[in-house]
C-alpha positions as CSV (number, residue, x, y, z in Angstrom):
1,M,22.0,-4.3,-165.2
2,A,18.2,-4.8,-165.8
3,N,17.6,-8.2,-167.3
4,Q,15.8,-6.6,-170.3
5,T,19.2,-5.2,-171.5
6,L,20.9,-8.6,-171.4
7,R,20.9,-11.3,-174.1
8,L,19.4,-14.8,-173.6
9,N,22.6,-16.7,-172.9
10,T,23.6,-14.2,-170.2
11,R,20.2,-14.3,-168.6
12,A,20.2,-18.1,-168.6
13,I,23.5,-18.1,-166.8
14,H,22.6,-15.4,-164.2
15,G,18.8,-15.6,-164.0
16,G,17.3,-16.2,-160.6
17,L,20.6,-15.7,-158.7
18,D,21.3,-12.9,-156.2
19,P,24.5,-14.0,-154.4
20,A,23.8,-11.5,-151.7
21,A,20.6,-13.3,-150.8
22,H,22.5,-16.6,-150.3
23,H,25.6,-15.7,-148.3
24,G,27.5,-15.0,-151.5
25,A,26.9,-18.3,-153.1
26,V,27.4,-18.2,-156.9
27,S,25.1,-21.2,-157.3
28,V,21.7,-21.1,-155.7
29,P,21.7,-23.5,-152.7
30,I,19.3,-26.4,-152.4
31,Y,16.9,-25.5,-149.6
32,Q,16.0,-29.1,-148.8
33,S,13.5,-28.3,-146.1
34,S,9.8,-29.1,-146.0
35,T,8.9,-26.2,-143.7
36,F,10.4,-22.9,-142.7
37,A,10.5,-21.3,-139.2
38,F,8.9,-17.9,-138.6
39,P,10.8,-15.4,-136.4
40,C,7.5,-14.6,-134.6
41,A,3.8,-15.4,-134.6
42,E,3.0,-12.1,-136.2
43,E,5.4,-12.8,-139.1
44,G,3.9,-16.3,-139.6
45,A,0.4,-14.7,-139.8
46,A,1.7,-12.1,-142.2
47,R,3.2,-14.7,-144.6
48,F,-0.1,-16.6,-144.7
49,A,-1.8,-13.3,-145.5
50,G,0.5,-12.8,-148.5
51,S,3.7,-11.2,-147.2
52,P,6.9,-12.4,-148.9
53,G,8.8,-15.3,-147.2
54,P,8.8,-19.1,-147.2
55,I,6.2,-21.1,-145.4
56,Y,6.1,-24.7,-146.6
57,T,7.9,-26.1,-149.7
58,R,4.7,-27.2,-151.5
59,M,3.7,-23.5,-151.3
60,G,7.1,-22.1,-152.2
61,N,10.8,-22.7,-151.7
62,P,13.8,-20.4,-152.3
63,T,15.5,-22.8,-154.7
64,V,12.3,-23.3,-156.6
65,Q,11.6,-19.6,-156.7
66,A,15.1,-19.0,-158.2
67,L,14.2,-21.4,-161.0
68,E,10.8,-19.9,-161.6
69,S,12.3,-16.4,-161.8
70,C,14.9,-17.5,-164.3
71,V,12.5,-19.2,-166.7
72,A,9.9,-16.5,-166.4
73,D,12.6,-14.0,-167.4
74,L,13.7,-16.1,-170.4
75,E,10.1,-16.4,-171.6
76,E,9.3,-12.7,-171.0
77,G,6.6,-13.6,-168.5
78,C,5.6,-11.9,-165.2
79,G,6.2,-15.1,-163.2
80,A,6.2,-18.9,-163.3
81,V,5.1,-22.0,-161.4
82,A,7.5,-24.9,-161.4
83,T,5.8,-28.4,-161.3
84,A,6.9,-31.9,-160.6
85,T,6.5,-33.1,-164.2
86,G,5.6,-31.7,-167.6
87,M,2.2,-33.3,-167.4
88,A,1.8,-31.6,-164.0
89,A,2.3,-28.3,-165.9
90,V,-0.4,-29.2,-168.4
91,S,-2.7,-30.4,-165.6
92,T,-2.1,-27.1,-163.7
93,V,-3.4,-25.1,-166.7
94,F,-6.5,-27.3,-167.2
95,L,-7.4,-27.4,-163.5
96,A,-7.0,-23.6,-163.1
97,L,-8.9,-22.6,-166.1
98,L,-11.6,-25.2,-167.0
99,R,-14.9,-26.0,-165.4
100,Q,-18.0,-28.1,-166.2
101,G,-19.5,-27.3,-169.6
102,D,-16.4,-25.6,-171.0
103,H,-15.0,-26.2,-174.4
104,V,-11.3,-26.3,-175.5
105,V,-9.9,-25.7,-179.0
106,A,-6.6,-27.6,-179.4
107,T,-4.3,-28.2,-182.3
108,H,-3.2,-31.6,-183.5
109,P,-0.8,-33.3,-183.5
110,L,-0.5,-32.9,-179.8
111,Y,1.6,-34.7,-177.2
112,G,-0.2,-38.0,-176.6
113,A,-0.7,-37.6,-172.8
114,S,-2.0,-34.0,-173.2
115,R,-4.7,-35.1,-175.7
116,I,-5.6,-38.1,-173.4
117,L,-5.9,-35.8,-170.4
118,L,-8.5,-33.8,-172.3
119,T,-10.4,-36.6,-174.0
120,R,-10.3,-39.3,-171.3
121,Y,-10.2,-37.4,-168.0
122,F,-11.5,-33.9,-168.3
123,S,-14.3,-35.2,-170.5
124,R,-15.6,-36.9,-167.3
125,F,-16.3,-33.5,-165.9
126,G,-18.2,-32.1,-168.8
127,V,-15.3,-30.5,-170.7
128,T,-15.4,-31.0,-174.5
129,S,-12.6,-30.5,-177.0
130,T,-12.3,-29.8,-180.7
131,F,-9.0,-30.6,-182.4
132,V,-7.9,-28.8,-185.6
133,A,-4.8,-29.1,-187.8
134,A,-1.9,-27.2,-186.4
135,A,-1.2,-25.5,-189.7
136,D,-4.8,-24.4,-190.4
137,A,-5.2,-21.0,-188.7
138,A,-8.7,-20.5,-190.3
139,A,-9.9,-23.8,-188.8
140,L,-8.7,-22.8,-185.4
141,A,-10.6,-19.5,-185.4
142,A,-13.7,-21.2,-186.8
143,A,-13.7,-23.9,-184.1
144,I,-14.1,-21.3,-181.3
145,R,-17.6,-21.4,-179.8
146,P,-19.4,-19.3,-177.1
147,E,-18.5,-21.9,-174.5
148,T,-14.9,-22.1,-175.5
149,R,-12.7,-21.1,-172.6
150,L,-9.2,-22.0,-173.8
151,V,-7.1,-22.3,-177.0
152,Y,-4.3,-24.8,-176.5
153,I,-1.5,-25.2,-179.0
154,E,1.8,-26.9,-179.4
155,T,4.4,-25.5,-181.8
156,P,6.4,-27.2,-183.2
157,A,4.0,-30.0,-182.9
158,N,5.0,-33.4,-181.6
159,P,6.0,-35.5,-183.6
160,T,5.3,-34.1,-187.1
161,L,6.9,-30.7,-186.5
162,D,3.9,-28.8,-188.0
163,L,3.9,-25.2,-186.8
164,V,1.1,-23.0,-185.5
165,D,1.0,-19.4,-186.5
166,L,1.4,-17.7,-183.1
167,A,0.1,-14.3,-184.3
168,A,-3.0,-15.8,-185.9
169,A,-3.7,-18.0,-182.9
170,S,-3.4,-15.1,-180.6
171,A,-5.7,-13.0,-182.7
172,A,-8.3,-15.7,-182.7
173,A,-8.1,-16.2,-178.9
174,K,-8.1,-12.5,-178.1
175,G,-11.0,-11.9,-180.5
176,A,-13.0,-14.4,-178.4
177,G,-11.7,-13.0,-175.0
178,I,-10.1,-16.3,-174.0
179,P,-6.5,-17.3,-173.1
180,L,-4.0,-18.8,-175.5
181,V,-1.8,-21.5,-174.0
182,V,1.3,-22.6,-175.9
183,D,3.3,-25.7,-175.2
184,N,6.8,-24.4,-176.1
185,T,8.7,-27.6,-175.2
186,F,10.1,-28.4,-178.6
187,A,11.5,-24.9,-179.2
188,G,12.2,-23.6,-175.7
189,P,12.8,-19.9,-174.9
190,H,16.2,-19.8,-176.7
191,L,14.4,-20.3,-180.0
192,Q,10.8,-19.1,-179.5
193,Q,9.1,-16.8,-177.0
194,P,5.3,-17.0,-177.4
195,I,4.3,-14.4,-174.9
196,P,5.6,-11.4,-177.0
197,W,3.5,-13.0,-179.8
198,G,0.4,-12.7,-177.7
199,A,0.2,-16.0,-175.7
200,D,-1.2,-15.7,-172.2
201,I,0.4,-18.8,-170.8
202,V,3.5,-20.8,-171.9
203,L,4.4,-24.2,-170.5
204,H,7.3,-26.6,-170.8
205,S,8.3,-30.1,-170.0
206,M,11.6,-29.0,-168.3
207,T,12.6,-32.6,-168.6
208,K,13.7,-31.7,-172.1
209,S,16.0,-28.9,-173.3
210,L,15.7,-26.7,-170.2
211,N,17.3,-29.4,-168.0
212,G,19.1,-31.0,-170.9
213,H,20.7,-34.0,-169.2
214,S,18.0,-36.7,-169.1
215,D,18.2,-37.0,-165.3
216,V,15.2,-35.0,-164.1
217,V,11.4,-34.9,-164.8
218,A,9.9,-31.5,-164.3
219,G,7.6,-28.9,-165.8
220,I,6.8,-25.2,-165.6
221,V,4.0,-22.8,-166.4
222,I,4.7,-19.2,-167.2
223,A,2.1,-16.5,-167.2
224,G,2.0,-13.1,-169.0
225,E,-0.1,-11.3,-166.3
226,P,-0.2,-11.4,-162.5
227,A,-3.9,-12.4,-162.2
228,M,-3.3,-15.5,-164.4
229,L,-0.1,-16.4,-162.5
230,S,-2.1,-16.3,-159.2
231,A,-4.8,-18.7,-160.6
232,L,-2.1,-21.1,-161.9
233,R,-0.1,-21.0,-158.6
234,D,-3.3,-21.6,-156.5
235,A,-4.2,-24.7,-158.6
236,A,-0.7,-26.2,-158.5
237,I,-0.4,-25.7,-154.7
238,T,-3.9,-27.0,-154.0
239,F,-3.5,-30.1,-156.1
240,G,0.1,-30.7,-154.9
241,L,1.7,-30.4,-158.3
242,T,4.7,-28.4,-157.3
243,I,8.3,-29.3,-157.7
244,D,10.9,-30.6,-155.2
245,P,13.8,-28.3,-154.4
246,H,16.4,-30.8,-155.5
247,Q,14.7,-31.3,-158.9
248,A,14.6,-27.5,-159.2
249,W,18.3,-27.1,-158.5
250,L,19.2,-29.7,-161.1
251,V,17.1,-28.0,-163.7
252,L,18.5,-24.6,-162.9
253,R,22.0,-26.0,-163.2
254,G,21.0,-27.3,-166.6
255,I,19.6,-24.0,-167.8
256,R,23.0,-22.4,-167.3
257,T,24.3,-24.2,-170.4
258,L,21.0,-24.0,-172.3
259,G,22.3,-21.8,-175.2
260,M,25.4,-23.8,-175.8
261,R,23.5,-27.1,-175.8
262,V,20.6,-25.9,-178.0
263,E,22.9,-24.3,-180.5
264,R,25.1,-27.4,-180.8
265,A,22.2,-29.8,-181.1
266,Q,20.5,-27.6,-183.6
267,E,23.7,-27.5,-185.8
268,N,23.7,-31.3,-185.7
269,A,20.0,-31.5,-186.5
270,S,20.3,-29.1,-189.5
271,A,23.1,-31.1,-191.0
272,M,21.5,-34.5,-190.4
273,A,18.2,-33.3,-191.8
274,R,19.9,-32.2,-195.0
275,W,21.8,-35.5,-195.2
276,L,18.7,-37.6,-194.6
277,E,16.8,-35.7,-197.3
278,Q,19.4,-36.9,-199.9
279,H,19.5,-40.6,-198.7
280,E,17.9,-43.1,-201.0
281,E,16.2,-45.0,-198.1
282,V,14.4,-41.8,-196.9
283,A,10.9,-41.0,-198.3
284,W,10.6,-37.6,-196.8
285,V,12.0,-35.4,-194.0
286,R,10.1,-32.8,-192.0
287,Y,12.4,-30.2,-190.3
288,P,11.5,-26.5,-189.9
289,G,15.0,-25.5,-191.1
290,L,14.6,-27.2,-194.5
291,P,13.2,-25.2,-197.4
292,S,11.0,-28.3,-198.1
293,H,9.1,-27.8,-194.8
294,P,5.7,-26.4,-195.9
295,Q,5.9,-23.7,-193.2
296,H,9.6,-22.9,-193.5
297,D,8.8,-19.2,-193.9
298,L,6.7,-19.2,-190.8
299,A,9.5,-20.8,-188.9
300,Q,11.8,-18.0,-190.0
301,R,9.3,-15.4,-188.8
302,Q,8.5,-16.7,-185.3
303,M,11.5,-18.8,-184.4
304,S,15.1,-17.8,-184.0
305,G,16.2,-21.3,-185.0
306,P,14.6,-24.6,-186.3
307,G,15.4,-26.7,-183.2
308,S,16.9,-30.1,-182.8
309,V,14.1,-32.5,-183.6
310,I,13.7,-34.2,-187.1
311,A,10.7,-36.3,-188.3
312,F,11.3,-38.6,-191.3
313,E,9.9,-41.7,-192.9
314,L,11.8,-44.5,-194.6
315,R,10.7,-45.9,-198.0
316,G,10.4,-49.3,-196.4
317,G,7.8,-48.1,-193.9
318,T,7.4,-49.5,-190.4
319,E,9.7,-52.5,-190.9
320,A,12.5,-50.3,-192.2
321,G,12.1,-48.0,-189.3
322,R,12.3,-50.9,-186.9
323,L,15.6,-52.1,-188.5
324,L,17.0,-48.6,-188.3
325,M,16.2,-48.1,-184.6
326,N,17.5,-51.6,-183.7
327,N,20.8,-51.0,-185.4
328,V,21.9,-47.5,-184.2
329,R,24.9,-47.7,-181.9
330,I,25.6,-44.1,-180.7
331,I,22.1,-42.7,-181.1
332,T,20.0,-44.1,-178.3
333,L,16.6,-45.8,-178.8
334,A,14.6,-43.9,-176.2
335,V,11.7,-41.4,-175.9
336,S,12.3,-37.8,-174.9
337,L,14.4,-35.0,-176.5
338,G,16.5,-32.0,-175.6
339,G,19.3,-33.9,-173.8
340,V,22.9,-33.9,-174.7
341,E,22.6,-37.4,-176.2
342,S,20.8,-38.1,-179.5
343,L,17.6,-40.1,-179.2
344,I,15.4,-42.0,-181.7
345,E,11.9,-43.4,-181.3
346,H,8.8,-44.6,-183.2
347,P,5.8,-42.4,-182.2
348,A,3.1,-44.7,-183.5
349,S,4.1,-47.5,-181.2
350,M,5.6,-45.4,-178.4
351,T,4.8,-41.8,-177.5
352,H,1.5,-41.7,-179.4
353,K,0.4,-45.3,-178.9
354,G,-2.6,-44.2,-176.8
355,I,-4.2,-42.5,-179.8
356,S,-6.2,-44.6,-182.2
357,E,-4.6,-45.6,-185.5
358,S,-7.2,-43.6,-187.5
359,E,-6.6,-40.5,-185.4
360,R,-2.9,-40.9,-185.8
361,R,-3.2,-41.0,-189.5
362,N,-5.5,-38.0,-189.4
363,Q,-2.7,-36.1,-187.6
364,G,-0.1,-37.1,-190.0
365,I,1.6,-39.7,-187.7
366,T,2.2,-42.4,-190.2
367,P,3.1,-45.9,-189.2
368,G,6.7,-45.5,-190.5
369,L,7.4,-42.0,-189.0
370,V,10.6,-41.9,-187.0
371,R,11.4,-39.0,-184.6
372,L,15.1,-38.2,-184.2
373,A,16.2,-35.7,-181.5
374,A,19.7,-34.6,-182.2
375,G,22.1,-34.2,-179.3
376,C,25.5,-32.7,-178.8
377,E,27.8,-35.4,-180.0
378,D,30.3,-34.9,-182.9
379,L,28.4,-34.7,-186.1
380,D,30.7,-37.1,-188.0
381,D,30.0,-39.8,-185.4
382,L,26.3,-39.3,-185.7
383,L,26.4,-39.5,-189.5
384,A,28.6,-42.5,-189.4
385,D,26.1,-44.2,-187.1
386,M,23.1,-43.4,-189.4
387,T,25.1,-44.6,-192.4
388,Q,25.8,-48.0,-191.0
389,A,22.3,-48.4,-189.6
390,L,20.7,-47.4,-192.9
391,A,23.0,-49.8,-194.7
392,R,21.4,-52.5,-192.5
393,V,18.0,-51.2,-193.6
394,T,19.0,-51.5,-197.3
395,A,20.3,-55.1,-196.7
396,G,17.2,-56.1,-194.8
397,T,14.9,-54.6,-197.5
398,R,16.7,-56.5,-200.2
399,A,16.6,-59.8,-198.3
400,N,12.9,-59.4,-197.8
401,S,12.3,-58.8,-201.5
402,L,14.1,-62.1,-202.5
């Protein structure tokens, strides 16, 4: 059956695999080889001229190609380039598309390293950037200038879970004749597919939900059109940003359970968000699945589910958040998200520490904001853990007030 007739869970399980091409193997083998032999000199020359067939793993590998094919299909793209890390995916996009004197319009909040890459490193080469609030579609369109060469967005945004209107962002970028790039890491293809909404490029940190087991770092860039894919692949190969076959195999194995993991984690997150919203120690909760989220209607339009990440703030601020994170027992104090285990972290002092305090506040990253990435544990155990940890917060707050 053509993949277009299959649903996402089926495509995640079977994507990129043709058993006949691998001696009947029902799991894509790990082609752990740096180079590949040619049957004859003429064939070697033909492959370097563009004919199909492996040459050298930095330039392509059968295990890697299976992963790229699977993710491109899930994202409704024409093809993909798998990279060594999520930041290698971001770097691939910038290196392929930006040159001296170009201007980038990006939304904020933005993953800290992505913003630093633009402002600290690409600025050295004459690339300028303008950052606009994720939820302000009019500001995004207004920020585009004649020298703008790229619109770069992240939705849901890290860590505040603000959303970017994909249709509006696509219209603004297409009106200016420039590509729209979407970091789809927080949602993933199971919950959001930006290319059908008009994105030209989608990227992921595959470290997160695509792999799902907190044991690999990897990234991927998916293109909507062949010419764009060719430019991205050339940049990744030339700069040596491509993935190792063993990494690729681990991620592909993780993708086979993507739907089950995402759905379970999302169920936990939805219940925990509702529970947190009613807790006396919690000042506010930001989660796209809650009616209280200011863009709840947009989430329902462009996402098939609200995801597994929650942002919230305790009434006691930073100190209360520290007490909470130091007292969880099942939930793990660590950065990242999308794994089978639940993780909790403090963005202002961890993932977004490299951004100035004034800029963090401008982006809505308050000193007391806590990011909770729900995993696949039993919900009752997660709620019991939060209950005892928040009880420690209450006790600590009272002690400090005496």
